[in-house]
C-alpha positions as CSV (number, residue, x, y, z in Angstrom):
1,X,0.0,0.0,0.4
2,X,1.6,3.3,-0.8
3,X,2.0,6.1,1.9
4,X,-1.0,8.2,0.9
5,X,-2.9,5.5,0.6
6,X,-1.6,4.2,4.5
7,X,-1.8,7.2,6.0
8,X,-5.6,7.8,4.9
9,X,-6.6,4.3,5.4
10,X,-4.7,4.3,9.0
11,X,-6.1,8.0,9.8
12,X,-9.6,6.9,8.9
13,X,-9.7,3.8,11.0
14,X,-8.2,5.3,13.8
15,X,-10.1,8.9,14.1
16,X,-13.3,6.8,13.7
17,X,-12.9,5.2,16.1
18,X,-11.2,7.3,18.7
19,X,-14.4,9.9,17.5
20,X,-17.0,6.8,19.0
21,X,-18.6,8.1,22.4
22,X,-16.6,11.0,21.9
23,X,-17.7,14.5,23.4
24,X,-18.0,15.8,19.8
25,X,-19.9,12.6,18.1
26,X,-22.2,13.7,21.9
27,X,-22.4,17.6,20.4
28,X,-23.6,16.5,16.8
29,X,-26.7,14.7,18.2
30,X,-27.3,17.2,20.0
31,X,-27.0,20.3,17.1
32,X,-29.1,17.8,15.7
33,X,-32.3,17.6,17.3
34,X,-32.0,21.4,17.1
35,X,-30.7,22.0,13.6
36,X,-31.3,20.5,10.1
37,X,-29.0,18.0,9.3
38,X,-27.0,19.4,6.3
39,X,-26.1,22.5,8.3
40,X,-24.7,20.6,11.1
41,X,-23.1,18.5,8.7
42,X,-21.6,20.7,6.8
43,X,-20.0,22.8,10.3
44,X,-18.6,19.8,11.3
45,X,-17.2,19.4,7.9
46,X,-15.9,22.6,8.2
47,X,-14.1,23.0,11.3
48,X,-13.3,19.2,11.5
49,X,-11.2,19.9,8.0
50,X,-9.5,23.2,10.1
51,X,-8.7,21.2,12.4
52,X,-7.2,18.6,11.9
53,X,-5.4,20.7,9.1
54,X,-3.9,23.0,11.8
55,X,-3.0,19.2,13.5
56,X,-0.9,18.0,10.8
57,X,1.0,20.9,10.2
58,X,2.1,21.2,14.0
59,X,2.1,16.9,13.6
60,X,4.1,17.2,10.3
61,X,5.8,20.0,10.9
62,X,6.7,21.5,14.0
63,X,6.5,18.1,16.1
64,X,4.7,19.6,18.6
65,X,1.3,20.2,20.7
66,X,-0.4,23.5,20.8
67,X,-0.9,25.1,24.8
68,X,-4.4,23.9,25.2
69,X,-5.4,24.7,28.3
70,X,-6.7,28.6,27.8
71,X,-8.9,27.8,24.3
72,X,-10.5,24.5,26.6
73,X,-11.5,27.6,29.2
74,X,-13.2,29.8,26.5
75,X,-14.9,26.8,25.3
76,X,-16.4,25.5,28.3
77,X,-17.4,28.7,28.9
78,X,-19.0,29.0,25.0
79,X,-21.2,25.4,26.3
80,X,-21.9,26.7,29.1
81,X,-23.5,29.6,27.9
82,X,-25.1,27.1,25.3
83,X,-26.6,25.6,28.1
84,X,-28.7,28.7,29.1
85,X,-29.7,29.6,25.9
86,X,-30.9,26.2,25.1
87,X,-32.5,26.4,28.6
88,X,-34.1,29.8,28.1
89,X,-36.0,28.7,24.7
90,X,-36.9,30.0,21.9
91,X,-40.3,31.1,20.6
92,X,-40.7,31.9,17.1
93,X,-43.5,33.2,14.9
94,X,-44.6,31.2,11.7
95,X,-42.4,34.1,9.5
96,X,-39.0,33.6,11.4
97,X,-39.5,29.8,11.9
98,X,-40.0,29.6,8.0
99,X,-36.6,32.3,7.7
100,X,-34.9,29.6,10.4
101,X,-35.5,26.7,8.6
102,X,-34.1,28.3,5.1
103,X,-31.5,30.2,6.4
104,X,-28.5,27.5,7.4
105,X,-25.3,29.9,7.6
106,X,-26.4,30.6,11.4
107,X,-26.3,27.0,12.0
108,X,-23.5,26.5,10.5
109,X,-21.1,29.3,12.0
110,X,-22.6,28.1,15.1
111,X,-21.3,24.0,15.0
112,X,-18.0,25.1,13.1
113,X,-17.2,27.6,16.2
114,X,-18.3,25.1,19.0
115,X,-17.0,21.9,17.0
116,X,-13.2,24.0,16.6
117,X,-13.6,25.3,20.1
118,X,-14.1,21.4,21.0
119,X,-11.7,19.8,18.9
120,X,-8.7,21.8,20.1
121,X,-6.7,19.4,22.5
122,X,-9.1,16.9,22.0
123,X,-8.1,13.3,21.6
124,X,-8.6,13.3,17.7
125,X,-6.5,16.1,17.7
126,X,-3.7,14.3,19.4
127,X,-4.1,11.6,18.0
128,X,-4.1,13.9,14.6
129,X,-0.9,15.0,15.3
130,X,0.6,11.9,16.3
131,X,-0.5,10.1,12.6
132,X,1.5,13.3,10.8
133,X,4.6,12.4,12.9
134,X,4.2,9.4,11.4
135,X,2.8,9.6,7.7
136,X,2.1,12.2,5.4
137,X,0.4,14.8,6.1
138,X,-2.4,14.9,2.9
139,X,-3.5,11.6,3.2
140,X,-3.5,12.0,7.3
141,X,-5.5,15.3,6.9
142,X,-8.0,13.9,5.0
143,X,-8.4,10.3,6.3
144,X,-8.8,11.9,9.6
145,X,-11.3,14.4,8.8
146,X,-13.2,12.3,6.9
147,X,-13.4,9.6,9.6
148,X,-13.8,12.0,12.5
149,X,-17.0,13.4,10.0
150,X,-18.7,9.9,9.3
151,X,-18.6,9.0,13.1
152,X,-20.5,12.1,14.0
153,X,-22.9,11.4,10.8
154,X,-24.1,8.7,13.0
155,X,-24.7,10.5,15.7
156,X,-26.6,13.1,13.4
157,X,-28.7,10.1,12.6
158,X,-29.7,9.0,16.1
159,X,-30.3,12.9,17.1
160,X,-32.7,13.6,13.8
161,X,-34.3,10.4,14.9
162,X,-34.8,11.2,18.5
163,X,-35.7,15.1,17.5
164,X,-39.1,13.9,15.8
165,X,-40.3,11.3,18.4
166,X,-39.0,13.1,22.3
167,X,-41.4,16.0,22.6
168,X,-40.3,19.5,22.4
169,X,-39.4,20.0,26.0
170,X,-37.5,16.8,26.9
171,X,-35.0,18.0,23.5
172,X,-34.7,21.2,25.2
173,X,-34.1,20.4,28.4
174,X,-31.7,17.1,27.3
175,X,-29.9,19.6,24.9
176,X,-29.3,22.3,27.8
177,X,-27.7,19.2,30.0
178,X,-25.6,18.3,27.4
179,X,-24.1,21.5,27.0
180,X,-23.6,21.5,30.5
181,X,-21.8,18.6,30.6
182,X,-19.3,19.4,27.8
183,X,-19.4,22.9,29.6
184,X,-17.9,20.8,32.7
185,X,-16.3,18.4,30.6
186,X,-14.2,21.0,28.9
187,X,-14.1,23.4,32.2
188,X,-11.7,20.2,34.0
189,X,-9.9,19.7,31.2
190,X,-8.5,23.3,30.6
191,X,-8.1,23.4,34.8
192,X,-5.9,19.8,34.6
193,X,-3.8,22.1,31.9
194,X,-3.8,25.2,32.9
195,X,-2.5,23.7,36.7
């Protein structure tokens, strides 16, 4: 197997497995209960492609990790804010609801920013850095990005099904709880790194 193909296949497999049960897969499920599937998938893909490009650049070029403690702290605070925003709930008029369903830009941005912040310093980023030190950067970047998006797409499908079968109040409280859990998780990670 050639260098590019080996990097692609190995990176896909490692990152797909590492992503199963990871907090970002749970985030994908949460966002899928609030937004349409395509904007969530696009946001995840954009964030993942950028984070993994940084990862392979660090792993392949520098061989060093980024300082992630402060980034994790900012992400933790953002997730707590998302949790309160979700609990507060939003009421839309019929006209606003129609516009929200048509407009995908805000959903894409919200998902992309959240995933970008959550993935900085995450195990999949560190795994991608490690893979890039051993394999070519292009195959590692493509394989790791596709592996993560594929694993998160599974969560999106599950999230969409839950959103159709659960009452809106249960979805809102569940999503808020998950955002609080993500915030706490990132806070613990950031404090562990900073202290």
